C-alpha positions as CSV (number, residue, x, y, z in Angstrom):
1,M,14.6,12.5,16.6
2,T,15.4,16.2,17.0
3,V,17.9,17.3,19.5
4,M,19.6,20.5,20.3
5,I,23.0,19.1,21.0
6,D,25.5,17.0,19.0
7,S,27.0,13.7,20.2
8,F,24.0,12.4,22.2
9,F,22.3,9.2,23.2
10,G,18.8,8.7,24.2
11,V,16.7,7.3,27.0
12,H,13.3,5.9,26.0
13,P,10.7,8.6,26.9
14,W,8.5,6.0,28.5
15,V,11.1,5.4,31.2
16,I,10.7,9.0,32.3
17,R,7.0,9.6,31.6
18,S,6.0,6.4,33.4
19,G,7.7,7.4,36.6
20,L,10.1,4.5,36.5
21,W,13.2,6.8,36.3
22,A,12.3,8.3,39.7
23,K,12.2,4.8,41.3
24,L,15.6,3.8,40.1
25,K,18.5,3.9,42.6
26,P,21.7,5.7,41.6
27,G,23.6,2.5,40.8
28,E,20.8,1.4,38.6
29,V,20.8,4.7,36.7
30,N,24.6,4.5,36.4
31,L,24.5,1.1,34.8
32,Y,21.5,1.8,32.6
33,V,23.0,5.1,31.3
34,Y,26.4,3.3,30.7
35,L,24.6,0.5,28.7
36,L,22.6,3.0,26.6
37,E,25.8,5.1,25.8
38,E,27.8,1.9,24.9
39,S,24.9,0.7,22.8
40,E,24.9,3.9,20.9
41,R,28.7,3.9,20.6
42,R,28.9,0.3,19.4
43,C,25.7,0.5,17.3
44,T,24.1,-2.6,18.9
45,R,21.5,-3.3,21.5
46,Q,23.4,-6.4,22.7
47,L,26.7,-5.8,24.6
48,T,29.2,-8.0,26.3
49,V,31.1,-6.1,29.0
50,T,32.9,-6.7,32.3
51,D,32.2,-5.0,35.6
52,E,35.6,-3.4,35.4
53,E,34.5,-1.6,32.2
54,V,31.2,-0.5,33.8
55,K,33.1,0.8,36.9
56,T,34.1,3.9,34.8
57,V,30.7,5.4,36.0
58,G,31.9,5.1,39.6
59,T,29.8,2.2,40.8
60,A,31.1,-0.6,43.0
61,S,30.9,-4.3,42.0
62,R,28.2,-5.2,44.6
63,T,26.1,-2.2,43.4
64,L,26.4,-3.4,39.8
65,C,25.2,-6.9,40.9
66,N,22.1,-5.4,42.5
67,A,21.6,-2.9,39.7
68,R,21.6,-5.7,37.0
69,K,19.0,-7.7,38.9
70,K,16.7,-4.6,39.4
71,L,17.0,-3.4,35.8
72,Q,16.0,-6.9,34.6
73,E,13.1,-6.9,37.1
74,H,12.0,-3.5,35.6
75,G,12.2,-4.9,32.1
76,L,14.9,-2.5,30.9
77,I,17.6,-5.0,30.2
78,R,18.2,-8.8,30.2
79,Y,21.6,-10.2,31.1
80,E,23.4,-13.4,31.4
81,L,26.8,-14.3,32.8
82,G,29.4,-15.3,30.2
83,Q,32.9,-16.7,30.3
84,G,35.6,-14.7,32.0
85,N,33.3,-12.7,34.2
86,K,31.7,-10.9,31.2
87,Y,28.0,-10.1,31.2
88,K,26.0,-10.2,28.0
89,Y,23.4,-7.4,28.2
90,T,20.4,-6.9,26.0
91,I,18.6,-3.6,26.1
92,C,14.8,-4.1,26.1
93,D,11.8,-2.1,25.1
94,P,10.6,-0.7,28.4
95,R,6.9,-0.8,27.3
96,T,6.9,-4.5,26.5
97,R,9.7,-5.5,28.9
98,Q,11.1,-7.7,26.0
99,P,14.1,-7.3,23.8
100,Y,13.5,-5.3,20.7
101,P,12.6,-7.4,17.7
102,R,15.0,-8.2,14.8
103,D,18.8,-8.1,14.8
104,P,20.3,-6.0,17.6
105,R,22.6,-4.3,15.1
106,Q,19.6,-3.0,13.0
107,P,18.2,0.4,14.0
108,I,14.6,0.4,15.3
109,S,12.5,2.7,13.1
110,V,9.5,4.1,14.9
111,P,6.6,5.1,12.7
112,K,5.5,8.7,13.1
113,R,2.3,9.3,15.0
114,S,-0.9,9.6,13.1
115,S,-2.5,13.1,12.4
116,S,-5.2,12.3,15.0
117,Q,-2.5,12.4,17.6
118,G,-1.2,15.8,16.6
119,A,1.7,14.8,14.3
120,A,2.0,14.1,10.6
121,S,1.0,10.7,9.5
122,A,3.7,8.3,8.4
123,T,1.9,7.7,5.1
124,T,1.2,11.2,4.1
125,T,3.7,13.7,2.7
126,P,3.5,17.4,3.5
127,S,2.2,19.6,0.8
128,P,4.8,21.7,-0.9
129,V,2.5,24.7,-0.8
130,T,2.4,26.5,2.5
131,T,0.2,29.3,3.7
132,A,1.3,32.3,5.6
133,P,0.6,32.0,9.3
134,Q,-2.6,33.8,10.4
135,P,-2.1,36.8,12.7
136,L,-2.8,36.2,16.3
137,Y,-5.0,39.3,16.5
138,P,-6.8,40.3,13.3
139,K,-6.7,43.9,12.2
140,P,-9.9,45.8,13.1
141,Q,-12.3,46.2,10.1
142,A,-13.0,49.7,8.9
143,Q,-16.4,51.0,9.9
144,T,-18.9,51.8,7.2
145,Q,-20.6,54.7,8.8
146,P,-21.2,58.0,6.9
147,K,-18.3,60.4,7.2
148,E,-18.9,63.1,9.8
149,S,-16.9,66.2,10.4
150,P,-14.1,65.8,12.9
151,L,-15.9,67.7,15.7
152,E,-19.2,65.9,15.2
153,S,-17.5,62.6,15.5
154,H,-16.6,63.6,19.0
155,G,-20.1,64.4,20.2
156,L,-20.2,68.1,19.5
157,P,-22.7,68.4,16.6
158,G,-23.3,71.8,15.2
159,V,-21.4,73.8,17.9
160,F,-19.0,75.2,15.5
161,S,-20.4,76.4,12.1
């Protein structure tokens, strides 16, 4: 992934492009962003946190309760109540609404798009030889007409001899 800032975490593009982000309430956004940031910080897609820890984003306990339920309905997370009022959250793939496959501590590697979709294929490697970019506007070609005297080329043939 290419970003223009250091120290970042990401939101899955599908959440934005599908219009789901616009439907989320502020408390849901706060909880989801908190979970994504913690997931990145802890290097895992499965987190166990208390509501007190999540409150650092400025969300009330009742709002967090509703946000958990809604985020699970939207397929963004799964959660279960653990001992000591701790919740075990699992971040899900928003497209499938299921937890990502494999161990939650292993990074998900997304294959590059195929060349038919406009990006380089994951199986091909770029050629080491590159060509210079073609100019946007090509230079006009020289005309191959017989040379005329300067005045005749301006429409005054034989006036000045």
